[in-house]
DOROGU-748978 format. One record per residue (C-alpha): residue number from 1; x, y, z; residue in three letters. Coordinates in steps of 0.5 Angstrom, whole numbers, plus 500, padded with zeros to 3 digits. Layout:
<pts>
<pt resi="NUM" u="X" v="Y" w="Z" resn="ALA"/>
...
</pts>
This chain:
<pts>
<pt resi="1" u="500" v="500" w="500" resn="PHE"/>
<pt resi="2" u="502" v="507" w="498" resn="VAL"/>
<pt resi="3" u="498" v="513" w="502" resn="PHE"/>
<pt resi="4" u="498" v="520" w="499" resn="ILE"/>
<pt resi="5" u="498" v="525" w="505" resn="VAL"/>
<pt resi="6" u="497" v="532" w="506" resn="GLY"/>
<pt resi="7" u="492" v="537" w="508" resn="MET"/>
<pt resi="8" u="486" v="538" w="503" resn="GLY"/>
<pt resi="9" u="487" v="542" w="497" resn="ARG"/>
<pt resi="10" u="495" v="541" w="497" resn="SER"/>
<pt resi="11" u="495" v="537" w="490" resn="GLY"/>
<pt resi="12" u="493" v="530" w="493" resn="THR"/>
<pt resi="13" u="487" v="529" w="488" resn="THR"/>
<pt resi="14" u="492" v="531" w="482" resn="LEU"/>
<pt resi="15" u="497" v="526" w="485" resn="LEU"/>
<pt resi="16" u="492" v="520" w="486" resn="ARG"/>
<pt resi="17" u="490" v="521" w="479" resn="THR"/>
<pt resi="18" u="497" v="521" w="476" resn="ILE"/>
<pt resi="19" u="498" v="515" w="480" resn="MET"/>
<pt resi="20" u="492" v="511" w="478" resn="ASP"/>
<pt resi="21" u="494" v="512" w="471" resn="ALA"/>
<pt resi="22" u="500" v="507" w="472" resn="GLY"/>
<pt resi="23" u="499" v="500" w="469" resn="GLU"/>
<pt resi="24" u="502" v="497" w="476" resn="GLU"/>
<pt resi="25" u="497" v="501" w="481" resn="THR"/>
<pt resi="26" u="490" v="502" w="483" resn="ILE"/>
<pt resi="27" u="489" v="508" w="487" resn="PHE"/>
<pt resi="28" u="482" v="509" w="489" resn="ALA"/>
<pt resi="29" u="478" v="515" w="490" resn="PRO"/>
<pt resi="30" u="478" v="518" w="497" resn="GLU"/>
<pt resi="31" u="473" v="514" w="502" resn="ALA"/>
<pt resi="32" u="475" v="513" w="510" resn="LYS"/>
<pt resi="33" u="474" v="506" w="511" resn="ILE"/>
<pt resi="34" u="481" v="503" w="513" resn="ILE"/>
<pt resi="35" u="482" v="507" w="520" resn="VAL"/>
<pt resi="36" u="474" v="507" w="521" resn="HIS"/>
<pt resi="37" u="473" v="500" w="521" resn="LEU"/>
<pt resi="38" u="480" v="498" w="524" resn="LYS"/>
<pt resi="39" u="478" v="498" w="531" resn="GLN"/>
<pt resi="40" u="472" v="493" w="530" resn="LYS"/>
<pt resi="41" u="475" v="489" w="525" resn="TYR"/>
<pt resi="42" u="483" v="489" w="526" resn="ASN"/>
<pt resi="43" u="484" v="484" w="531" resn="TYR"/>
<pt resi="44" u="483" v="476" w="531" resn="PRO"/>
<pt resi="45" u="476" v="474" w="529" resn="ILE"/>
<pt resi="46" u="473" v="468" w="527" resn="ILE"/>
<pt resi="47" u="470" v="469" w="520" resn="TRP"/>
<pt resi="48" u="464" v="466" w="518" resn="THR"/>
<pt resi="49" u="459" v="468" w="513" resn="GLU"/>
<pt resi="50" u="455" v="472" w="518" resn="LYS"/>
<pt resi="51" u="461" v="476" w="520" resn="LYS"/>
<pt resi="52" u="462" v="478" w="513" resn="VAL"/>
<pt resi="53" u="455" v="480" w="512" resn="ASP"/>
<pt resi="54" u="456" v="485" w="518" resn="GLU"/>
<pt resi="55" u="463" v="487" w="515" resn="PHE"/>
<pt resi="56" u="460" v="489" w="509" resn="LEU"/>
<pt resi="57" u="454" v="493" w="512" resn="ASP"/>
<pt resi="58" u="459" v="497" w="516" resn="ASP"/>
<pt resi="59" u="463" v="498" w="510" resn="LEU"/>
<pt resi="60" u="457" v="500" w="505" resn="TYR"/>
<pt resi="61" u="456" v="506" w="511" resn="MET"/>
<pt resi="62" u="461" v="510" w="508" resn="GLU"/>
<pt resi="63" u="457" v="514" w="503" resn="ILE"/>
<pt resi="64" u="463" v="515" w="498" resn="LYS"/>
<pt resi="65" u="465" v="508" w="497" resn="LEU"/>
<pt resi="66" u="458" v="506" w="496" resn="ALA"/>
<pt resi="67" u="457" v="512" w="491" resn="THR"/>
<pt resi="68" u="463" v="513" w="487" resn="THR"/>
<pt resi="69" u="467" v="506" w="488" resn="TRP"/>
<pt resi="70" u="462" v="502" w="483" resn="GLN"/>
<pt resi="71" u="463" v="496" w="487" resn="ILE"/>
<pt resi="72" u="457" v="492" w="487" resn="LYS"/>
<pt resi="73" u="456" v="489" w="494" resn="ARG"/>
<pt resi="74" u="454" v="482" w="492" resn="GLU"/>
<pt resi="75" u="460" v="482" w="487" resn="ASP"/>
<pt resi="76" u="465" v="483" w="493" resn="LEU"/>
<pt resi="77" u="461" v="479" w="498" resn="ARG"/>
<pt resi="78" u="462" v="473" w="493" resn="ALA"/>
<pt resi="79" u="469" v="475" w="492" resn="LYS"/>
<pt resi="80" u="470" v="475" w="499" resn="ILE"/>
<pt resi="81" u="467" v="468" w="500" resn="LEU"/>
<pt resi="82" u="471" v="465" w="495" resn="SER"/>
<pt resi="83" u="476" v="465" w="500" resn="TYR"/>
<pt resi="84" u="477" v="460" w="506" resn="GLY"/>
<pt resi="85" u="475" v="463" w="512" resn="PHE"/>
<pt resi="86" u="482" v="462" w="515" resn="SER"/>
<pt resi="87" u="485" v="466" w="510" resn="GLU"/>
<pt resi="88" u="481" v="472" w="512" resn="ILE"/>
<pt resi="89" u="483" v="478" w="516" resn="ASN"/>
<pt resi="90" u="482" v="485" w="516" resn="PHE"/>
<pt resi="91" u="488" v="487" w="512" resn="PRO"/>
<pt resi="92" u="486" v="482" w="507" resn="PHE"/>
<pt resi="93" u="479" v="485" w="506" resn="LEU"/>
<pt resi="94" u="482" v="492" w="505" resn="ILE"/>
<pt resi="95" u="487" v="489" w="500" resn="ARG"/>
<pt resi="96" u="481" v="485" w="496" resn="LEU"/>
<pt resi="97" u="477" v="491" w="496" resn="ILE"/>
<pt resi="98" u="482" v="496" w="493" resn="TYR"/>
<pt resi="99" u="484" v="490" w="488" resn="LEU"/>
<pt resi="100" u="476" v="490" w="486" resn="THR"/>
<pt resi="101" u="476" v="498" w="485" resn="TYR"/>
<pt resi="102" u="474" v="498" w="477" resn="PRO"/>
<pt resi="103" u="480" v="503" w="475" resn="SER"/>
<pt resi="104" u="478" v="507" w="468" resn="LYS"/>
<pt resi="105" u="485" v="506" w="467" resn="ASN"/>
<pt resi="106" u="489" v="500" w="463" resn="LYS"/>
<pt resi="107" u="492" v="495" w="468" resn="LYS"/>
<pt resi="108" u="497" v="490" w="468" resn="LYS"/>
<pt resi="109" u="500" v="486" w="474" resn="GLN"/>
<pt resi="110" u="499" v="490" w="480" resn="ILE"/>
<pt resi="111" u="505" v="492" w="484" resn="LYS"/>
<pt resi="112" u="502" v="498" w="489" resn="VAL"/>
<pt resi="113" u="495" v="499" w="492" resn="LEU"/>
<pt resi="114" u="494" v="506" w="493" resn="GLY"/>
<pt resi="115" u="490" v="511" w="497" resn="ASP"/>
<pt resi="116" u="489" v="519" w="497" resn="LYS"/>
<pt resi="117" u="486" v="521" w="504" resn="ASN"/>
<pt resi="118" u="488" v="528" w="507" resn="PRO"/>
<pt resi="119" u="485" v="525" w="514" resn="VAL"/>
<pt resi="120" u="489" v="519" w="514" resn="TYR"/>
<pt resi="121" u="495" v="524" w="515" resn="SER"/>
<pt resi="122" u="493" v="524" w="522" resn="LEU"/>
<pt resi="123" u="493" v="517" w="523" resn="PHE"/>
<pt resi="124" u="499" v="514" w="520" resn="ILE"/>
<pt resi="125" u="501" v="510" w="526" resn="ASP"/>
<pt resi="126" u="494" v="506" w="526" resn="GLU"/>
<pt resi="127" u="496" v="505" w="518" resn="ILE"/>
<pt resi="128" u="503" v="502" w="520" resn="LYS"/>
<pt resi="129" u="500" v="498" w="525" resn="GLU"/>
<pt resi="130" u="495" v="495" w="520" resn="ILE"/>
<pt resi="131" u="500" v="495" w="514" resn="PHE"/>
<pt resi="132" u="507" v="495" w="517" resn="PRO"/>
<pt resi="133" u="510" v="496" w="510" resn="GLN"/>
<pt resi="134" u="506" v="502" w="508" resn="ALA"/>
<pt resi="135" u="509" v="508" w="504" resn="LYS"/>
<pt resi="136" u="507" v="515" w="504" resn="PHE"/>
<pt resi="137" u="508" v="521" w="500" resn="ILE"/>
<pt resi="138" u="507" v="527" w="503" resn="HIS"/>
<pt resi="139" u="505" v="533" w="498" resn="ILE"/>
<pt resi="140" u="505" v="540" w="501" resn="VAL"/>
<pt resi="141" u="503" v="546" w="497" resn="ARG"/>
<pt resi="142" u="505" v="553" w="499" resn="ASP"/>
<pt resi="143" u="500" v="555" w="505" resn="TYR"/>
<pt resi="144" u="497" v="561" w="502" resn="ARG"/>
<pt resi="145" u="495" v="558" w="496" resn="ASP"/>
<pt resi="146" u="492" v="552" w="500" resn="CYS"/>
<pt resi="147" u="488" v="557" w="504" resn="ILE"/>
<pt resi="148" u="485" v="560" w="498" resn="LEU"/>
<pt resi="149" u="483" v="554" w="495" resn="SER"/>
<pt resi="150" u="480" v="552" w="501" resn="ASN"/>
<pt resi="151" u="476" v="558" w="502" resn="LYS"/>
<pt resi="152" u="474" v="558" w="494" resn="LYS"/>
<pt resi="153" u="472" v="550" w="494" resn="VAL"/>
<pt resi="154" u="469" v="549" w="501" resn="PHE"/>
<pt resi="155" u="467" v="556" w="503" resn="LYS"/>
<pt resi="156" u="472" v="556" w="509" resn="ARG"/>
<pt resi="157" u="473" v="563" w="510" resn="GLN"/>
<pt resi="158" u="477" v="564" w="517" resn="ASN"/>
<pt resi="159" u="484" v="564" w="514" resn="ALA"/>
<pt resi="160" u="488" v="564" w="521" resn="ALA"/>
<pt resi="161" u="484" v="557" w="522" resn="ALA"/>
<pt resi="162" u="486" v="555" w="516" resn="LEU"/>
<pt resi="163" u="493" v="557" w="517" resn="ALA"/>
<pt resi="164" u="493" v="553" w="523" resn="GLN"/>
<pt resi="165" u="490" v="547" w="520" resn="LEU"/>
<pt resi="166" u="496" v="547" w="515" resn="TRP"/>
<pt resi="167" u="501" v="547" w="520" resn="LYS"/>
<pt resi="168" u="498" v="542" w="524" resn="ILE"/>
<pt resi="169" u="497" v="537" w="518" resn="TYR"/>
<pt resi="170" u="504" v="538" w="516" resn="ASN"/>
<pt resi="171" u="507" v="538" w="523" resn="THR"/>
<pt resi="172" u="504" v="531" w="525" resn="ILE"/>
<pt resi="173" u="506" v="528" w="518" resn="ILE"/>
<pt resi="174" u="513" v="531" w="519" resn="THR"/>
<pt resi="175" u="514" v="528" w="526" resn="ILE"/>
<pt resi="176" u="511" v="521" w="523" resn="ALA"/>
<pt resi="177" u="517" v="522" w="517" resn="THR"/>
<pt resi="178" u="522" v="522" w="523" resn="LYS"/>
<pt resi="179" u="519" v="516" w="526" resn="LYS"/>
<pt resi="180" u="519" v="512" w="519" resn="TYR"/>
<pt resi="181" u="524" v="516" w="515" resn="LYS"/>
<pt resi="182" u="525" v="510" w="510" resn="ASP"/>
<pt resi="183" u="518" v="510" w="508" resn="ASP"/>
<pt resi="184" u="516" v="517" w="507" resn="PHE"/>
<pt resi="185" u="517" v="521" w="500" resn="TYR"/>
<pt resi="186" u="516" v="529" w="500" resn="PHE"/>
<pt resi="187" u="514" v="533" w="494" resn="VAL"/>
<pt resi="188" u="512" v="540" w="493" resn="ARG"/>
<pt resi="189" u="506" v="541" w="489" resn="TYR"/>
<pt resi="190" u="509" v="547" w="486" resn="GLU"/>
<pt resi="191" u="515" v="542" w="483" resn="ASP"/>
<pt resi="192" u="509" v="537" w="481" resn="LEU"/>
<pt resi="193" u="506" v="542" w="477" resn="THR"/>
<pt resi="194" u="512" v="545" w="474" resn="ALA"/>
<pt resi="195" u="516" v="539" w="472" resn="ASP"/>
<pt resi="196" u="511" v="533" w="473" resn="PRO"/>
<pt resi="197" u="515" v="528" w="469" resn="GLU"/>
<pt resi="198" u="521" v="529" w="474" resn="LYS"/>
<pt resi="199" u="517" v="528" w="480" resn="SER"/>
<pt resi="200" u="513" v="522" w="478" resn="VAL"/>
<pt resi="201" u="519" v="519" w="476" resn="ARG"/>
<pt resi="202" u="522" v="520" w="483" resn="ALA"/>
<pt resi="203" u="516" v="517" w="486" resn="ILE"/>
<pt resi="204" u="516" v="511" w="482" resn="CYS"/>
<pt resi="205" u="523" v="510" w="484" resn="GLU"/>
<pt resi="206" u="521" v="511" w="491" resn="PHE"/>
<pt resi="207" u="515" v="506" w="491" resn="THR"/>
<pt resi="208" u="518" v="501" w="486" resn="GLY"/>
<pt resi="209" u="514" v="502" w="480" resn="LEU"/>
<pt resi="210" u="516" v="503" w="473" resn="THR"/>
<pt resi="211" u="515" v="510" w="470" resn="TYR"/>
<pt resi="212" u="510" v="510" w="464" resn="HIS"/>
<pt resi="213" u="509" v="516" w="460" resn="SER"/>
<pt resi="214" u="501" v="515" w="460" resn="THR"/>
<pt resi="215" u="501" v="517" w="468" resn="MET"/>
<pt resi="216" u="501" v="524" w="465" resn="LEU"/>
<pt resi="217" u="496" v="523" w="460" resn="ASP"/>
<pt resi="218" u="491" v="524" w="466" resn="PHE"/>
<pt resi="219" u="489" v="531" w="463" resn="HIS"/>
<pt resi="220" u="482" v="530" w="464" resn="LYS"/>
<pt resi="221" u="482" v="531" w="472" resn="ASP"/>
<pt resi="222" u="486" v="537" w="474" resn="LEU"/>
<pt resi="223" u="483" v="538" w="481" resn="SER"/>
<pt resi="224" u="487" v="539" w="487" resn="ALA"/>
</pts>
């Protein structure tokens, strides 16, 4: 797993779009399922058909997953039940859900599953507990542009509060970077937009992916 973290309106969606255009990746849209389901399901469980249905009930309460991921519940249920119950655990289920996401981009052998979720910036330790090998891409945008974008898109007008939020997010991620230094890569939004090929090649090297020029042919969605 590779997680894109950073404050909202810092280029997280742009980077997710670029990464999902790769042939070896699936970077699903934002949906808060990992941290939200962790407390209930990330411990030894005796999995049964009834427990799988309970898990799916909780999973599909996440509105964004239910409405934007286009994964039919019955298809996911059948896929889960095609495995032996002894094979099922929480990390396994999360991987299976992401592998089921129907990316619009052509895929070959999947090497990396990815997630873009600004709120996960605050739960890095929890994510590492579930996926010890997880890597993180920390994207930062100039705080002035980040504030203006938040004010425009989300109608948040308190610039001081937004500046404090920008500081909190990036400080928390910086602390995690020191703790898991080999698992973090830092990129500036301004560098990504100024020279996307250079930035994406470096990210691919960090994540063990092969760079493909098609990753920059995403140009249909430039929202940050």
